[in-house]
ROTORKOL-27767 format. One record per residue (C-alpha): residue in one letter; x, z, y. Coordinates in steps of 0.2 Angstrom, whole numbers. Layout:
// residues N
<atom rest="A" xx="X" zz="Z" yy="Y"/>
...
// end
This chain:
// residues 388
<atom rest="M" xx="-114" zz="-312" yy="-302"/>
<atom rest="D" xx="-101" zz="-304" yy="-292"/>
<atom rest="S" xx="-106" zz="-291" yy="-279"/>
<atom rest="D" xx="-101" zz="-302" yy="-264"/>
<atom rest="N" xx="-113" zz="-316" yy="-270"/>
<atom rest="L" xx="-126" zz="-303" yy="-274"/>
<atom rest="S" xx="-126" zz="-295" yy="-257"/>
<atom rest="R" xx="-130" zz="-313" yy="-249"/>
<atom rest="T" xx="-145" zz="-314" yy="-260"/>
<atom rest="T" xx="-151" zz="-296" yy="-259"/>
<atom rest="A" xx="-148" zz="-291" yy="-241"/>
<atom rest="G" xx="-164" zz="-287" yy="-232"/>
<atom rest="K" xx="-174" zz="-287" yy="-249"/>
<atom rest="P" xx="-178" zz="-273" yy="-261"/>
<atom rest="I" xx="-166" zz="-272" yy="-276"/>
<atom rest="R" xx="-173" zz="-269" yy="-294"/>
<atom rest="C" xx="-161" zz="-258" yy="-303"/>
<atom rest="R" xx="-159" zz="-243" yy="-315"/>
<atom rest="A" xx="-160" zz="-225" yy="-311"/>
<atom rest="A" xx="-160" zz="-208" yy="-320"/>
<atom rest="I" xx="-176" zz="-199" yy="-314"/>
<atom rest="A" xx="-180" zz="-181" yy="-315"/>
<atom rest="R" xx="-198" zz="-181" yy="-318"/>
<atom rest="V" xx="-201" zz="-164" yy="-325"/>
<atom rest="P" xx="-191" zz="-148" yy="-322"/>
<atom rest="G" xx="-178" zz="-145" yy="-335"/>
<atom rest="E" xx="-183" zz="-160" yy="-346"/>
<atom rest="P" xx="-171" zz="-174" yy="-350"/>
<atom rest="L" xx="-169" zz="-187" yy="-336"/>
<atom rest="V" xx="-178" zz="-203" yy="-339"/>
<atom rest="I" xx="-168" zz="-220" yy="-336"/>
<atom rest="E" xx="-180" zz="-233" yy="-329"/>
<atom rest="E" xx="-181" zz="-247" yy="-317"/>
<atom rest="I" xx="-185" zz="-244" yy="-299"/>
<atom rest="L" xx="-185" zz="-252" yy="-282"/>
<atom rest="V" xx="-173" zz="-248" yy="-269"/>
<atom rest="D" xx="-178" zz="-253" yy="-251"/>
<atom rest="P" xx="-165" zz="-261" yy="-239"/>
<atom rest="P" xx="-157" zz="-250" yy="-227"/>
<atom rest="S" xx="-165" zz="-246" yy="-211"/>
<atom rest="S" xx="-156" zz="-243" yy="-194"/>
<atom rest="H" xx="-140" zz="-232" yy="-196"/>
<atom rest="E" xx="-141" zz="-234" yy="-215"/>
<atom rest="V" xx="-131" zz="-243" yy="-229"/>
<atom rest="R" xx="-136" zz="-248" yy="-246"/>
<atom rest="I" xx="-122" zz="-245" yy="-259"/>
<atom rest="R" xx="-119" zz="-249" yy="-277"/>
<atom rest="I" xx="-114" zz="-233" yy="-286"/>
<atom rest="I" xx="-98" zz="-236" yy="-295"/>
<atom rest="C" xx="-97" zz="-219" yy="-303"/>
<atom rest="T" xx="-104" zz="-202" yy="-300"/>
<atom rest="G" xx="-99" zz="-184" yy="-305"/>
<atom rest="L" xx="-111" zz="-171" yy="-311"/>
<atom rest="C" xx="-111" zz="-155" yy="-301"/>
<atom rest="Y" xx="-119" zz="-139" yy="-306"/>
<atom rest="S" xx="-131" zz="-140" yy="-290"/>
<atom rest="D" xx="-139" zz="-155" yy="-299"/>
<atom rest="I" xx="-142" zz="-144" yy="-314"/>
<atom rest="T" xx="-149" zz="-130" yy="-303"/>
<atom rest="F" xx="-162" zz="-141" yy="-294"/>
<atom rest="W" xx="-166" zz="-150" yy="-311"/>
<atom rest="K" xx="-171" zz="-133" yy="-318"/>
<atom rest="M" xx="-180" zz="-127" yy="-302"/>
<atom rest="K" xx="-199" zz="-127" yy="-302"/>
<atom rest="D" xx="-203" zz="-122" yy="-284"/>
<atom rest="Y" xx="-199" zz="-130" yy="-267"/>
<atom rest="P" xx="-186" zz="-136" yy="-262"/>
<atom rest="A" xx="-187" zz="-143" yy="-280"/>
<atom rest="V" xx="-197" zz="-159" yy="-279"/>
<atom rest="F" xx="-202" zz="-171" yy="-293"/>
<atom rest="P" xx="-200" zz="-185" yy="-297"/>
<atom rest="R" xx="-183" zz="-185" yy="-289"/>
<atom rest="I" xx="-166" zz="-195" yy="-291"/>
<atom rest="L" xx="-153" zz="-182" yy="-292"/>
<atom rest="G" xx="-134" zz="-184" yy="-290"/>
<atom rest="H" xx="-123" zz="-181" yy="-275"/>
<atom rest="E" xx="-105" zz="-183" yy="-280"/>
<atom rest="A" xx="-101" zz="-201" yy="-280"/>
<atom rest="I" xx="-91" zz="-217" yy="-274"/>
<atom rest="G" xx="-99" zz="-234" yy="-271"/>
<atom rest="K" xx="-97" zz="-251" yy="-263"/>
<atom rest="V" xx="-107" zz="-256" yy="-248"/>
<atom rest="E" xx="-120" zz="-270" yy="-253"/>
<atom rest="S" xx="-128" zz="-272" yy="-236"/>
<atom rest="V" xx="-130" zz="-263" yy="-220"/>
<atom rest="G" xx="-144" zz="-260" yy="-208"/>
<atom rest="E" xx="-144" zz="-261" yy="-189"/>
<atom rest="N" xx="-133" zz="-251" yy="-178"/>
<atom rest="V" xx="-120" zz="-249" yy="-192"/>
<atom rest="N" xx="-102" zz="-254" yy="-186"/>
<atom rest="E" xx="-90" zz="-243" yy="-196"/>
<atom rest="V" xx="-92" zz="-252" yy="-212"/>
<atom rest="A" xx="-96" zz="-270" yy="-219"/>
<atom rest="E" xx="-102" zz="-277" yy="-235"/>
<atom rest="G" xx="-89" zz="-274" yy="-249"/>
<atom rest="D" xx="-81" zz="-258" yy="-242"/>
<atom rest="I" xx="-78" zz="-244" yy="-253"/>
<atom rest="V" xx="-86" zz="-227" yy="-247"/>
<atom rest="I" xx="-88" zz="-209" yy="-253"/>
<atom rest="P" xx="-105" zz="-202" yy="-249"/>
<atom rest="Y" xx="-107" zz="-183" yy="-246"/>
<atom rest="F" xx="-121" zz="-171" yy="-243"/>
<atom rest="L" xx="-116" zz="-162" yy="-227"/>
<atom rest="A" xx="-118" zz="-174" yy="-212"/>
<atom rest="D" xx="-104" zz="-178" yy="-200"/>
<atom rest="C" xx="-112" zz="-187" yy="-186"/>
<atom rest="S" xx="-96" zz="-187" yy="-175"/>
<atom rest="E" xx="-107" zz="-186" yy="-159"/>
<atom rest="C" xx="-115" zz="-168" yy="-158"/>
<atom rest="V" xx="-106" zz="-153" yy="-150"/>
<atom rest="D" xx="-102" zz="-146" yy="-167"/>
<atom rest="C" xx="-95" zz="-162" yy="-175"/>
<atom rest="K" xx="-84" zz="-164" yy="-160"/>
<atom rest="S" xx="-77" zz="-146" yy="-161"/>
<atom rest="K" xx="-63" zz="-141" yy="-172"/>
<atom rest="K" xx="-72" zz="-125" yy="-175"/>
<atom rest="S" xx="-86" zz="-130" yy="-186"/>
<atom rest="N" xx="-92" zz="-143" yy="-199"/>
<atom rest="L" xx="-110" zz="-139" yy="-197"/>
<atom rest="C" xx="-118" zz="-154" yy="-189"/>
<atom rest="S" xx="-132" zz="-149" yy="-177"/>
<atom rest="K" xx="-139" zz="-167" yy="-175"/>
<atom rest="F" xx="-143" zz="-167" yy="-194"/>
<atom rest="P" xx="-143" zz="-149" yy="-200"/>
<atom rest="F" xx="-140" zz="-146" yy="-219"/>
<atom rest="K" xx="-156" zz="-144" yy="-229"/>
<atom rest="V" xx="-161" zz="-149" yy="-246"/>
<atom rest="S" xx="-173" zz="-163" yy="-240"/>
<atom rest="P" xx="-182" zz="-175" yy="-252"/>
<atom rest="W" xx="-181" zz="-188" yy="-238"/>
<atom rest="M" xx="-169" zz="-199" yy="-228"/>
<atom rest="A" xx="-162" zz="-188" yy="-213"/>
<atom rest="R" xx="-168" zz="-198" yy="-198"/>
<atom rest="S" xx="-185" zz="-205" yy="-204"/>
<atom rest="E" xx="-191" zz="-192" yy="-217"/>
<atom rest="T" xx="-196" zz="-206" yy="-228"/>
<atom rest="S" xx="-189" zz="-212" yy="-245"/>
<atom rest="R" xx="-180" zz="-228" yy="-250"/>
<atom rest="F" xx="-185" zz="-227" yy="-268"/>
<atom rest="T" xx="-201" zz="-231" yy="-278"/>
<atom rest="D" xx="-204" zz="-234" yy="-297"/>
<atom rest="L" xx="-212" zz="-250" yy="-303"/>
<atom rest="K" xx="-229" zz="-242" yy="-302"/>
<atom rest="G" xx="-227" zz="-239" yy="-283"/>
<atom rest="Q" xx="-224" zz="-220" yy="-284"/>
<atom rest="T" xx="-212" zz="-213" yy="-272"/>
<atom rest="L" xx="-196" zz="-206" yy="-279"/>
<atom rest="H" xx="-188" zz="-192" yy="-269"/>
<atom rest="H" xx="-170" zz="-191" yy="-262"/>
<atom rest="F" xx="-158" zz="-177" yy="-266"/>
<atom rest="L" xx="-145" zz="-171" yy="-254"/>
<atom rest="F" xx="-145" zz="-187" yy="-244"/>
<atom rest="V" xx="-135" zz="-196" yy="-258"/>
<atom rest="S" xx="-146" zz="-198" yy="-274"/>
<atom rest="S" xx="-131" zz="-205" yy="-285"/>
<atom rest="F" xx="-140" zz="-206" yy="-302"/>
<atom rest="S" xx="-146" zz="-223" yy="-297"/>
<atom rest="E" xx="-136" zz="-240" yy="-298"/>
<atom rest="Y" xx="-141" zz="-242" yy="-280"/>
<atom rest="T" xx="-144" zz="-230" yy="-266"/>
<atom rest="V" xx="-147" zz="-229" yy="-247"/>
<atom rest="V" xx="-136" zz="-217" yy="-237"/>
<atom rest="D" xx="-136" zz="-213" yy="-218"/>
<atom rest="I" xx="-120" zz="-217" yy="-208"/>
<atom rest="A" xx="-118" zz="-198" yy="-205"/>
<atom rest="N" xx="-116" zz="-196" yy="-224"/>
<atom rest="F" xx="-102" zz="-207" yy="-230"/>
<atom rest="V" xx="-84" zz="-211" yy="-226"/>
<atom rest="K" xx="-75" zz="-227" yy="-229"/>
<atom rest="I" xx="-59" zz="-225" yy="-240"/>
<atom rest="D" xx="-44" zz="-235" yy="-247"/>
<atom rest="P" xx="-51" zz="-247" yy="-261"/>
<atom rest="E" xx="-35" zz="-244" yy="-271"/>
<atom rest="I" xx="-39" zz="-226" yy="-275"/>
<atom rest="P" xx="-46" zz="-225" yy="-293"/>
<atom rest="P" xx="-64" zz="-222" yy="-291"/>
<atom rest="N" xx="-66" zz="-209" yy="-305"/>
<atom rest="M" xx="-54" zz="-198" yy="-296"/>
<atom rest="A" xx="-60" zz="-202" yy="-278"/>
<atom rest="C" xx="-78" zz="-197" yy="-282"/>
<atom rest="L" xx="-73" zz="-179" yy="-285"/>
<atom rest="L" xx="-70" zz="-177" yy="-266"/>
<atom rest="S" xx="-88" zz="-181" yy="-263"/>
<atom rest="C" xx="-92" zz="-163" yy="-267"/>
<atom rest="G" xx="-84" zz="-151" yy="-279"/>
<atom rest="V" xx="-65" zz="-152" yy="-277"/>
<atom rest="S" xx="-67" zz="-155" yy="-258"/>
<atom rest="T" xx="-77" zz="-139" yy="-257"/>
<atom rest="G" xx="-65" zz="-128" yy="-266"/>
<atom rest="V" xx="-49" zz="-135" yy="-259"/>
<atom rest="G" xx="-56" zz="-136" yy="-241"/>
<atom rest="A" xx="-62" zz="-117" yy="-243"/>
<atom rest="A" xx="-43" zz="-112" yy="-245"/>
<atom rest="W" xx="-36" zz="-125" yy="-233"/>
<atom rest="R" xx="-49" zz="-126" yy="-219"/>
<atom rest="T" xx="-60" zz="-111" yy="-220"/>
<atom rest="A" xx="-48" zz="-98" yy="-225"/>
<atom rest="N" xx="-32" zz="-106" yy="-218"/>
<atom rest="V" xx="-22" zz="-98" yy="-233"/>
<atom rest="E" xx="-5" zz="-94" yy="-227"/>
<atom rest="A" xx="11" zz="-97" yy="-237"/>
<atom rest="G" xx="16" zz="-81" yy="-247"/>
<atom rest="S" xx="-1" zz="-74" yy="-247"/>
<atom rest="T" xx="-11" zz="-66" yy="-261"/>
<atom rest="V" xx="-28" zz="-74" yy="-266"/>
<atom rest="V" xx="-42" zz="-68" yy="-278"/>
<atom rest="I" xx="-55" zz="-80" yy="-285"/>
<atom rest="F" xx="-71" zz="-74" yy="-292"/>
<atom rest="G" xx="-77" zz="-87" yy="-305"/>
<atom rest="L" xx="-65" zz="-100" yy="-312"/>
<atom rest="G" xx="-78" zz="-114" yy="-314"/>
<atom rest="S" xx="-74" zz="-131" yy="-306"/>
<atom rest="I" xx="-76" zz="-124" yy="-288"/>
<atom rest="G" xx="-65" zz="-109" yy="-291"/>
<atom rest="L" xx="-52" zz="-120" yy="-299"/>
<atom rest="A" xx="-52" zz="-131" yy="-284"/>
<atom rest="V" xx="-50" zz="-116" yy="-273"/>
<atom rest="A" xx="-34" zz="-112" yy="-284"/>
<atom rest="E" xx="-28" zz="-129" yy="-281"/>
<atom rest="G" xx="-31" zz="-127" yy="-262"/>
<atom rest="A" xx="-22" zz="-111" yy="-262"/>
<atom rest="R" xx="-7" zz="-118" yy="-272"/>
<atom rest="L" xx="-6" zz="-132" yy="-259"/>
<atom rest="C" xx="-5" zz="-119" yy="-246"/>
<atom rest="V" xx="9" zz="-111" yy="-255"/>
<atom rest="A" xx="0" zz="-94" yy="-259"/>
<atom rest="T" xx="12" zz="-83" yy="-270"/>
<atom rest="R" xx="-1" zz="-74" yy="-280"/>
<atom rest="I" xx="-17" zz="-82" yy="-286"/>
<atom rest="I" xx="-28" zz="-70" yy="-296"/>
<atom rest="G" xx="-43" zz="-77" yy="-306"/>
<atom rest="V" xx="-57" zz="-66" yy="-311"/>
<atom rest="D" xx="-69" zz="-72" yy="-324"/>
<atom rest="L" xx="-78" zz="-66" yy="-340"/>
<atom rest="I" xx="-70" zz="-79" yy="-351"/>
<atom rest="P" xx="-51" zz="-76" yy="-355"/>
<atom rest="E" xx="-49" zz="-95" yy="-360"/>
<atom rest="K" xx="-51" zz="-99" yy="-342"/>
<atom rest="F" xx="-34" zz="-92" yy="-338"/>
<atom rest="E" xx="-25" zz="-106" yy="-348"/>
<atom rest="I" xx="-35" zz="-119" yy="-338"/>
<atom rest="G" xx="-32" zz="-110" yy="-322"/>
<atom rest="K" xx="-13" zz="-111" yy="-324"/>
<atom rest="K" xx="-14" zz="-129" yy="-322"/>
<atom rest="F" xx="-21" zz="-126" yy="-304"/>
<atom rest="G" xx="-9" zz="-112" yy="-299"/>
<atom rest="V" xx="-18" zz="-97" yy="-306"/>
<atom rest="T" xx="-4" zz="-84" yy="-309"/>
<atom rest="E" xx="-14" zz="-69" yy="-315"/>
<atom rest="F" xx="-31" zz="-66" yy="-323"/>
<atom rest="V" xx="-43" zz="-51" yy="-323"/>
<atom rest="N" xx="-56" zz="-51" yy="-337"/>
<atom rest="A" xx="-72" zz="-43" yy="-328"/>
<atom rest="K" xx="-78" zz="-37" yy="-345"/>
<atom rest="S" xx="-62" zz="-27" yy="-348"/>
<atom rest="C" xx="-60" zz="-16" yy="-333"/>
<atom rest="G" xx="-65" zz="0" yy="-342"/>
<atom rest="D" xx="-73" zz="13" yy="-331"/>
<atom rest="K" xx="-66" zz="4" yy="-315"/>
<atom rest="S" xx="-74" zz="-9" yy="-305"/>
<atom rest="V" xx="-66" zz="-26" yy="-303"/>
<atom rest="S" xx="-62" zz="-22" yy="-285"/>
<atom rest="Q" xx="-53" zz="-6" yy="-290"/>
<atom rest="V" xx="-43" zz="-16" yy="-302"/>
<atom rest="I" xx="-38" zz="-29" yy="-289"/>
<atom rest="N" xx="-34" zz="-16" yy="-276"/>
<atom rest="E" xx="-22" zz="-7" yy="-288"/>
<atom rest="M" xx="-14" zz="-24" yy="-293"/>
<atom rest="T" xx="-12" zz="-29" yy="-275"/>
<atom rest="D" xx="-7" zz="-12" yy="-268"/>
<atom rest="G" xx="-22" zz="-11" yy="-256"/>
<atom rest="G" xx="-31" zz="-28" yy="-257"/>
<atom rest="A" xx="-29" zz="-47" yy="-257"/>
<atom rest="D" xx="-27" zz="-57" yy="-241"/>
<atom rest="Y" xx="-40" zz="-69" yy="-246"/>
<atom rest="C" xx="-55" zz="-67" yy="-259"/>
<atom rest="F" xx="-66" zz="-81" yy="-264"/>
<atom rest="E" xx="-83" zz="-79" yy="-272"/>
<atom rest="C" xx="-87" zz="-95" yy="-282"/>
<atom rest="V" xx="-101" zz="-89" yy="-293"/>
<atom rest="G" xx="-116" zz="-86" yy="-282"/>
<atom rest="S" xx="-119" zz="-67" yy="-284"/>
<atom rest="S" xx="-122" zz="-55" yy="-270"/>
<atom rest="S" xx="-115" zz="-41" yy="-280"/>
<atom rest="L" xx="-99" zz="-51" yy="-282"/>
<atom rest="V" xx="-98" zz="-54" yy="-263"/>
<atom rest="Q" xx="-98" zz="-36" yy="-261"/>
<atom rest="E" xx="-84" zz="-34" yy="-274"/>
<atom rest="A" xx="-74" zz="-47" yy="-266"/>
<atom rest="Y" xx="-76" zz="-39" yy="-249"/>
<atom rest="A" xx="-71" zz="-22" yy="-256"/>
<atom rest="C" xx="-54" zz="-29" yy="-263"/>
<atom rest="C" xx="-49" zz="-39" yy="-248"/>
<atom rest="R" xx="-36" zz="-30" yy="-237"/>
<atom rest="K" xx="-41" zz="-19" yy="-222"/>
<atom rest="G" xx="-36" zz="-26" yy="-205"/>
<atom rest="W" xx="-34" zz="-44" yy="-210"/>
<atom rest="G" xx="-42" zz="-48" yy="-226"/>
<atom rest="K" xx="-55" zz="-63" yy="-227"/>
<atom rest="T" xx="-69" zz="-64" yy="-240"/>
<atom rest="I" xx="-75" zz="-82" yy="-241"/>
<atom rest="V" xx="-92" zz="-86" yy="-250"/>
<atom rest="L" xx="-94" zz="-102" yy="-258"/>
<atom rest="G" xx="-107" zz="-98" yy="-272"/>
<atom rest="V" xx="-125" zz="-102" yy="-271"/>
<atom rest="D" xx="-136" zz="-87" yy="-275"/>
<atom rest="K" xx="-154" zz="-87" yy="-279"/>
<atom rest="P" xx="-166" zz="-89" yy="-265"/>
<atom rest="G" xx="-169" zz="-72" yy="-255"/>
<atom rest="A" xx="-154" zz="-64" yy="-262"/>
<atom rest="Q" xx="-146" zz="-51" yy="-250"/>
<atom rest="V" xx="-129" zz="-44" yy="-247"/>
<atom rest="T" xx="-128" zz="-26" yy="-243"/>
<atom rest="L" xx="-112" zz="-19" yy="-234"/>
<atom rest="S" xx="-108" zz="-2" yy="-228"/>
<atom rest="S" xx="-109" zz="-2" yy="-209"/>
<atom rest="F" xx="-95" zz="11" yy="-209"/>
<atom rest="D" xx="-84" zz="0" yy="-219"/>
<atom rest="V" xx="-88" zz="-16" yy="-208"/>
<atom rest="L" xx="-83" zz="-6" yy="-192"/>
<atom rest="H" xx="-68" zz="3" yy="-199"/>
<atom rest="S" xx="-60" zz="-10" yy="-211"/>
<atom rest="G" xx="-58" zz="-25" yy="-199"/>
<atom rest="K" xx="-61" zz="-37" yy="-213"/>
<atom rest="I" xx="-69" zz="-54" yy="-211"/>
<atom rest="L" xx="-84" zz="-61" yy="-221"/>
<atom rest="I" xx="-87" zz="-79" yy="-219"/>
<atom rest="G" xx="-97" zz="-93" yy="-228"/>
<atom rest="S" xx="-90" zz="-110" yy="-232"/>
<atom rest="L" xx="-101" zz="-125" yy="-234"/>
<atom rest="F" xx="-92" zz="-140" yy="-241"/>
<atom rest="G" xx="-76" zz="-131" yy="-239"/>
<atom rest="G" xx="-77" zz="-131" yy="-220"/>
<atom rest="L" xx="-71" zz="-150" yy="-221"/>
<atom rest="K" xx="-76" zz="-163" yy="-208"/>
<atom rest="A" xx="-79" zz="-176" yy="-220"/>
<atom rest="K" xx="-74" zz="-192" yy="-210"/>
<atom rest="T" xx="-57" zz="-185" yy="-206"/>
<atom rest="D" xx="-53" zz="-173" yy="-220"/>
<atom rest="I" xx="-58" zz="-183" yy="-236"/>
<atom rest="P" xx="-45" zz="-197" yy="-231"/>
<atom rest="I" xx="-32" zz="-184" yy="-229"/>
<atom rest="L" xx="-35" zz="-176" yy="-246"/>
<atom rest="L" xx="-35" zz="-194" yy="-254"/>
<atom rest="K" xx="-18" zz="-197" yy="-246"/>
<atom rest="R" xx="-12" zz="-181" yy="-253"/>
<atom rest="Y" xx="-18" zz="-186" yy="-270"/>
<atom rest="M" xx="-10" zz="-203" yy="-269"/>
<atom rest="D" xx="6" zz="-194" yy="-264"/>
<atom rest="K" xx="5" zz="-184" yy="-280"/>
<atom rest="E" xx="2" zz="-168" yy="-271"/>
<atom rest="L" xx="-16" zz="-164" yy="-274"/>
<atom rest="Q" xx="-21" zz="-164" yy="-292"/>
<atom rest="L" xx="-38" zz="-173" yy="-296"/>
<atom rest="D" xx="-35" zz="-180" yy="-314"/>
<atom rest="E" xx="-35" zz="-163" yy="-322"/>
<atom rest="F" xx="-53" zz="-159" yy="-316"/>
<atom rest="V" xx="-60" zz="-174" yy="-326"/>
<atom rest="T" xx="-63" zz="-168" yy="-344"/>
<atom rest="H" xx="-76" zz="-181" yy="-349"/>
<atom rest="E" xx="-81" zz="-199" yy="-344"/>
<atom rest="M" xx="-97" zz="-207" yy="-350"/>
<atom rest="K" xx="-108" zz="-222" yy="-348"/>
<atom rest="F" xx="-124" zz="-220" yy="-337"/>
<atom rest="E" xx="-135" zz="-221" yy="-353"/>
<atom rest="D" xx="-127" zz="-204" yy="-359"/>
<atom rest="I" xx="-131" zz="-195" yy="-343"/>
<atom rest="N" xx="-141" zz="-182" yy="-352"/>
<atom rest="K" xx="-126" zz="-178" yy="-364"/>
<atom rest="A" xx="-116" zz="-174" yy="-348"/>
<atom rest="F" xx="-130" zz="-162" yy="-343"/>
<atom rest="D" xx="-128" zz="-153" yy="-360"/>
<atom rest="L" xx="-110" zz="-152" yy="-358"/>
<atom rest="L" xx="-110" zz="-144" yy="-341"/>
<atom rest="I" xx="-124" zz="-132" yy="-346"/>
<atom rest="Q" xx="-114" zz="-126" yy="-361"/>
<atom rest="G" xx="-98" zz="-124" yy="-351"/>
<atom rest="K" xx="-89" zz="-137" yy="-360"/>
<atom rest="C" xx="-83" zz="-148" yy="-346"/>
<atom rest="L" xx="-76" zz="-146" yy="-328"/>
<atom rest="R" xx="-81" zz="-163" yy="-321"/>
<atom rest="C" xx="-89" zz="-177" yy="-331"/>
<atom rest="V" xx="-88" zz="-194" yy="-322"/>
<atom rest="I" xx="-102" zz="-206" yy="-326"/>
<atom rest="W" xx="-99" zz="-224" yy="-325"/>
<atom rest="M" xx="-113" zz="-235" yy="-318"/>
<atom rest="D" xx="-113" zz="-253" yy="-326"/>
<atom rest="E" xx="-116" zz="-268" yy="-315"/>
// end
């Protein structure tokens, strides 16, 4: 049955489909049949076409304490087709292709209307197990047990329900296995260079951590025409991968001798980089990045997610006298409804690289293999295709 006929028979009713459920911290996901409720007001139900696996999924799959909640349907980097819409939904219709995302863009609050921020105040970001407006779930298993949401997306399910503040309609001609990358990881990295840092042509950029987010920062810096893009990592092989995304030099953090990484960077750059990006999630690396961005105008941008309660310690003297900027970047500073279509156009115009991020593609049944690959550091992005 095609999706258009399906929507006519399922709209307003629960849908029975498959989902990969995290039931026990750190144990393999369990693929089983579930029920997905119809969308409420300001919500749409979408059929997931494909979903990426992001390290945040791994983090919350392993985590035992709140905000980890079980059983839960993880997944937050995806693309889907609208199956049905709830009341008060005007921007999309059945059959439209949409990209969901975790950071709300309500288009109504002071923050969303401002060019200065992408942090919605109507729906502030939190790792909630519920839908944003009602704090209820749209998922149950076949025994009637509530299944919790993840980052307002929950894409490890053939169908999910998403609020209108958490998706954007896109051109259906764009390959879904590429477009889904802009739902989280690539958008975060590229956006951090483009929107948060506003990297200038001819500048010097240092990136701490060359995982998928760090490489996306490199891609963003390349698009901004940075002259030097220095990657810092513990694995020398990352440099060869990084070259594809514009990385020009590499510092092995293990091979700095009696010098700190920041000392090495300061020597390489004759006083510090214009922009430093921390993409690992380590307070000590934030301090190293801050120490090697240039006095007077250097910016340190934090993207990595550190463990709960982690603290960054900076010298008050240095803060006052160095004139540097330290700033966080959630979802790369992007306003999703306007900026994701811009990035997709740049991809279609062959400016933005996306294909190079996808190292593996798998069927939904093999989702636990994708977890293993990412945990072992053997992939950048694994795209998981959902069968109809």
